[in-house]
Structure formats: structure tokens, C-alpha cells
C-alpha positions in Angstrom: -23.3 -64.3 -104.1 -20.3 -66.6 -104.2 -17.0 -64.6 -104.5 -15.5 -65.0 -108.0 -12.3 -66.7 -106.7 -13.8 -68.8 -104.0 -11.9 -72.1 -103.6 -8.9 -70.7 -105.5 -5.3 -70.7 -104.1 -3.0 -67.9 -105.2 0.8 -67.4 -104.8 2.0 -63.8 -104.9 5.7 -63.1 -104.8 6.7 -59.7 -103.5 3.3 -59.5 -101.7 4.2 -57.7 -98.6 4.4 -54.1 -99.9 3.0 -51.8 -102.5 1.4 -53.3 -105.5 1.8 -56.9 -104.1 0.1 -56.0 -100.9 -2.8 -54.4 -102.6 -3.1 -57.5 -104.9 -3.1 -59.8 -101.9 -5.9 -57.9 -100.3 -7.9 -57.8 -103.6 -7.4 -61.6 -104.1 -8.6 -62.3 -100.6 -11.7 -60.1 -100.9 -12.5 -62.1 -104.1 -12.4 -65.3 -102.1 -8.9 -66.7 -102.8 -6.6 -68.2 -100.2 -3.3 -66.5 -100.6 0.3 -67.5 -100.1 2.2 -64.3 -99.5 5.9 -64.1 -100.3 8.2 -61.2 -99.5 11.9 -61.0 -99.2 11.6 -59.8 -95.6 9.7 -61.8 -93.0 7.9 -58.8 -91.4 6.0 -57.5 -94.4 5.0 -61.0 -95.5 3.7 -61.9 -92.0 1.9 -58.6 -91.7 0.2 -59.0 -95.1 -1.1 -62.5 -94.1 -2.3 -61.1 -90.8 -4.3 -58.4 -92.6 -6.0 -61.0 -94.7 -6.9 -63.2 -91.8 -8.1 -60.2 -89.7 -10.6 -59.6 -92.5 -11.8 -63.1 -92.5 -9.7 -64.5 -95.3 -7.1 -67.2 -95.5 -3.4 -66.5 -95.9 0.0 -67.7 -95.0 3.4 -66.1 -95.3 6.4 -67.7 -97.1 9.2 -65.2 -96.7 12.5 -65.4 -98.4 14.3 -64.5 -101.6 12.7 -65.8 -104.8 16.2 -66.3 -106.2 17.0 -69.0 -103.7 17.1 -72.4 -105.4 15.0 -74.0 -102.7 12.3 -71.3 -102.9 10.0 -72.8 -105.5 9.6 -76.2 -103.9 9.2 -74.6 -100.4 6.6 -72.2 -101.6 4.6 -74.7 -103.5 4.8 -77.2 -100.7 3.5 -74.6 -98.3 0.6 -73.8 -100.6 -0.4 -77.5 -101.1 0.0 -78.4 -97.4 -2.1 -75.4 -96.1 -4.6 -75.0 -98.9 -4.4 -78.1 -101.1 -3.7 -76.7 -104.5 -2.4 -73.8 -106.6 -4.6 -72.0 -109.1 -3.1 -68.5 -109.5 0.6 -67.5 -109.6 1.7 -63.9 -109.8 5.4 -63.2 -110.3 5.6 -59.8 -108.8 8.8 -59.7 -106.7 11.4 -57.3 -107.9 13.4 -54.1 -107.5 15.6 -51.9 -109.7 19.4 -51.5 -109.7 19.9 -48.8 -112.4 23.0 -47.4 -114.1 24.3 -46.6 -117.5 25.7 -49.6 -119.4 29.4 -48.6 -118.9 28.8 -48.5 -115.2 26.9 -51.7 -114.9 28.8 -54.6 -113.4 28.3 -58.3 -114.1 26.8 -58.5 -110.6 24.2 -55.9 -111.4 23.3 -57.5 -114.7 23.0 -61.0 -113.2 21.0 -60.0 -110.2 18.4 -58.3 -112.4 18.1 -61.4 -114.6 17.9 -63.7 -111.5 15.2 -61.7 -109.8 13.0 -60.7 -112.7 13.4 -63.7 -115.1 15.1 -66.7 -113.7 13.1 -66.7 -110.4 9.7 -66.7 -112.3 11.0 -69.4 -114.6 12.1 -71.6 -111.7 8.8 -71.2 -109.9 6.7 -72.0 -113.0 8.9 -75.0 -113.9 8.4 -76.4 -110.4 4.6 -76.0 -110.7 4.3 -78.0 -113.9 4.1 -81.5 -112.3 1.4 -80.3 -109.9 -0.6 -78.7 -112.7 -0.3 -81.7 -114.9 -1.4 -84.0 -112.1 -4.4 -81.9 -111.0 -5.6 -81.3 -114.5 -5.6 -85.1 -115.2 -7.7 -85.7 -112.1 -10.1 -82.9 -112.8 -10.7 -84.0 -116.4 -11.2 -87.6 -115.2 -14.1 -86.1 -113.1 -15.5 -84.2 -116.1 -14.2 -80.8 -114.8 -12.4 -78.0 -116.5 -10.5 -75.8 -114.0 -8.7 -72.8 -115.4 -5.5 -71.7 -113.8 -3.8 -68.3 -114.1 -0.2 -67.1 -114.3 0.5 -63.4 -114.4 4.0 -62.1 -114.9 4.8 -58.5 -113.9 6.7 -56.7 -116.7 7.3 -53.0 -117.3 7.0 -50.5 -120.1 10.8 -50.5 -120.0 10.6 -54.0 -121.6 9.0 -52.8 -124.8 9.9 -49.1 -124.9 13.3 -49.1 -123.3 14.5 -46.8 -120.5 17.9 -45.2 -120.4 19.9 -46.4 -117.4 17.9 -49.6 -117.1 19.6 -51.9 -119.5 19.7 -54.9 -117.2 16.2 -54.4 -115.7 14.6 -53.8 -119.1 16.3 -56.8 -120.6 15.1 -59.1 -117.8 11.6 -57.8 -118.1 11.7 -58.2 -121.9 12.7 -61.8 -121.3 9.4 -62.3 -119.4 7.6 -61.4 -122.6 9.1 -64.4 -124.3 8.5 -66.6 -121.3 4.8 -65.5 -121.2 4.1 -66.0 -124.9 5.9 -69.4 -125.0 4.3 -70.8 -121.9 0.9 -69.7 -123.0 1.2 -72.1 -125.9 2.9 -74.8 -123.8 0.4 -74.7 -121.0 -2.7 -74.1 -123.0 -3.4 -77.9 -123.1 -3.3 -77.8 -119.3 -6.0 -75.1 -119.2 -3.6 -72.4 -117.9 -3.9 -68.8 -118.9 -0.4 -67.2 -119.0 -0.4 -63.4 -119.3 1.6 -60.4 -118.2 1.1 -56.8 -117.2 3.4 -54.0 -118.2 3.4 -51.3 -115.6 4.3 -47.6 -116.2 4.8 -45.2 -113.4 3.2 -46.5 -110.2 3.5 -44.7 -106.9 5.6 -47.1 -104.7 8.7 -46.9 -102.6 10.7 -47.6 -105.8 9.4 -44.4 -107.5 9.0 -42.0 -104.7 10.0 -38.4 -105.4 12.5 -36.5 -103.2 15.2 -34.0 -103.5 17.8 -36.2 -101.7 19.1 -39.6 -102.8 16.9 -42.4 -101.6 17.6 -46.1 -101.2 16.1 -49.4 -100.0 17.8 -52.3 -98.3 17.8 -55.5 -100.3 19.5 -58.3 -98.3 21.7 -55.8 -96.6 22.6 -53.9 -99.7 21.5 -50.3 -100.2 19.8 -49.9 -103.6 19.1 -46.4 -105.0 15.5 -45.8 -105.9 13.1 -42.9 -106.6 13.0 -39.8 -108.7 14.1 -36.3 -108.3 11.4 -33.7 -108.6 12.9 -32.6 -112.0 12.8 -36.1 -113.3 9.2 -36.6 -112.2 8.2 -33.3 -113.8 9.6 -34.5 -117.1 7.9 -37.9 -116.9 4.4 -37.0 -115.7 3.4 -35.0 -118.9 4.2 -38.1 -121.0 1.4 -40.0 -119.3 -1.9 -39.7 -121.0 -3.8 -39.6 -117.7 -1.5 -37.0 -116.4 -0.5 -38.8 -113.2 1.2 -41.8 -111.7 -0.9 -44.9 -110.9 -1.7 -46.1 -107.4 -0.8 -49.6 -106.1 -4.5 -50.4 -106.0 -4.9 -49.5 -109.7 -1.8 -51.5 -110.7 -3.1 -54.5 -108.7 -6.4 -54.1 -110.4 -4.7 -54.8 -113.8 -3.4 -58.0 -112.4 -6.8 -58.9 -111.0 -8.4 -58.6 -114.4 -6.2 -61.5 -115.5 -6.9 -63.6 -112.5 -10.7 -63.6 -112.7 -12.9 -66.1 -114.6 -13.7 -63.4 -117.2 -10.2 -63.8 -118.6 -10.5 -67.6 -119.1 -10.0 -67.2 -122.9 -7.2 -64.6 -122.6 -3.7 -66.0 -122.9 -0.3 -65.0 -124.1 -1.2 -61.3 -123.8 0.6 -58.3 -122.2 -1.8 -55.8 -120.6 -0.4 -52.3 -120.4 -1.2 -50.7 -117.1 0.5 -47.4 -117.7 -2.1 -44.6 -118.0 -1.3 -44.3 -121.7 2.4 -43.6 -121.1 4.1 -42.8 -124.4 7.2 -44.8 -125.1 
């Protein structure tokens, strides 16, 4: 049986760890060639190696999605190596939390840049390629559906105390998703989003002591205390956090041909988390 994504080319930002890595592996198993981005070179290269070791096709394009040169560099790498782009998943991101009175302009702007401006720039840069390829495909009597999946959060729709900047940026992705679904419908592009709840990643790990991750040399606080986790888990209908594999599965649903008539939607992948 032919894999469902055979011949497709996917770009996954933030694909070197956690949900992104699981998605890269799932896309490759489904037959897609994958362009793996991660902020850090090591995880991006490792993810691509995992795919190739399993018989798939993948390349790494490391670097910050906020860099102005990133969209053109990433798209050029995809086209040079694999010839096209059919799937784009805007997954890269991290949190920099704090109550509004403690939020600096730098914090606010970085959350907008990573979670909203970077996806906008990548998608804007893809428009000429999509337009050109669709014209050629239709001239040959073909209809080829392309997919965009933007990664949101339940914070975008329900709000989360201490995440004003992050939640605002993710909410902006809702407007981008809905508007672009209408704008790109004539190009046979499905534009959707997923809204994650609590997923077990390094950003949500539970520990008694303060935790942080390094983002371009800056230590960013992450994770939950056991008390905070104990308060949140009972609010989830399924009674537990999701796994990266389950979260990536929600994205995969919107990348498969079965979603060819689904566009402008936000799929909640949150285990029935009450907002």
C-alpha cells in the first residue's frame, strides 16, 4: 500500500524535540520528506538522522525562526533538496511567563515574534511558490492539496494567568489561520490550527526546584511545581497530560488527505481541559 503522504514535502519548525520530533517521525513514516528546523543545530541534525536511519528522507535547517532570512533559506532548502513544499507546520516556540506588571517590552515582543510574526513571514514567503505550483498542476489537470497547521494553545481561547504575551500571540494565530484559510482556499491549501492543552514536554515538566531552558543563551523558566500540576490535572477530562506522540497525532490528522475539505478550523488537542 502506498503511504498516504508519499511524494509530499513537509516543513516542521521546532522539529528537533518533543512534539515536533514526534511529528517529524510520524510524517516520515507516512511517506513525507521532511525539512526539520530547530533553534539548535544538534537536535535538528539528530532528528533528520533518525528519519534517514529509518529509510526516510529528511534534511536539517537549524536556526531561529525569527531571523528575517529564515523563511527564504528554509524554503530554498526544501525546494533544492526535495523539489516542492506541500505541508507546513508552525510548531516552534517556548514560553516566557510573568504577570503583566512584570512583563517587559522585550518579553512581549519576543513572544509575538516567535509565535505570530515568524509563522506569518514563513507563510508569506511561501505564497509565490504555492501560486506557481498550483498553476502548473491545474494546467496538467491536477488538484494537489497543500496543508498548513499552526500550533496554538488553549491559552489563546481560555486565557492563562501569567501568560498574557504568550496567550495574545497564540490568539493572533487564530486570526491568521481563519483569514488565510479564505485567502488560500483558491490555491487548494487547507489552513488549520491545533490548540494544545497540557502536554508532557520539557516546557511542562514537574519538579520541586525551579527549572529553565536555554534559548539563544538566555535562561527561560519552564515547568510546574508539583502543587501546580496537582491543581491542573483534575481539570483535564481524561485525567492526565498528553504525550508528544498524541499531540503530534492531532497535527497529523490535519496533514492527511482525509482532511482535504477541512479548513479554517482549530482542533483542540487537550484531553477535554476545561477553560
